[in-house]
Steps between C-alpha positions, in 0.01 A plus 500: 500500500437745776755697696782331314387151604318230309155434639338276239588321180267382224551164337328323212495122477329245275186457708495813716651837574597636842586788721776392736572722798847558638519488880159333507559386858399853602166497320194437715308322219165582656320387185687166498592528133874437524626154404828322553692445178614156603557260786829665591369857506505642853212745463201540269617772261303498175160567354430262212268585211368264234284754314538869422167597659629384841739795516217751464290310753786511752610857428408630847680212675808534280512876566469442876784246498719730290438794734582281800828389337582861411439603862757246621753640253432856614541396864821312418355176634636168377404154622740319728704235327377161607768236524363158428712200569507274200578134543799400294449156352735235638653452155598867484650490848705195399612665176605817683689297763682305229585798275647803676504707178128436450429573868684832488320604181159391632540689828607811305173502302229751581215367715267498198741298290552249780124474534463431127724193531338377819149529354609328180674215683221453755249465216668178385343186641800270463844535652657403167326794334629743765855364458479538121368855535783595737752375245323696226487815713866492611623730222221750556567508874871554441421790266271660759171443319164381625326182388283676242762741366674447167 
């Protein structure tokens, strides 16, 4: 944290460990070391390590990126929110049209929770799978949860 705002988080996983920057859209990434965490990540935001010695080798770069992020905090600069239109699958549109309670609950979800359902449904190859997932998700949507929440 710096100036009361998160700037980076460390995470350990089975095959690697990472530094993930908050508000990474602001970072210049002049060394081209930032990676996207996944296909649905808007901006490259992490530095991935697979061995401890890599951290020491990248110390100067890491320090530079941290100082840059701290400077944005001190200046009160935040990245603009980018609104991306997500394509609702036809099956979801039909389900929302047929079930007003589901539609009301879905439209009341936060943008991130809506996105979690859209990504999950769009990853299914078959229409039958999307329809089954919508039925499975109905209770979670009605309770205001995202696709990956318990």
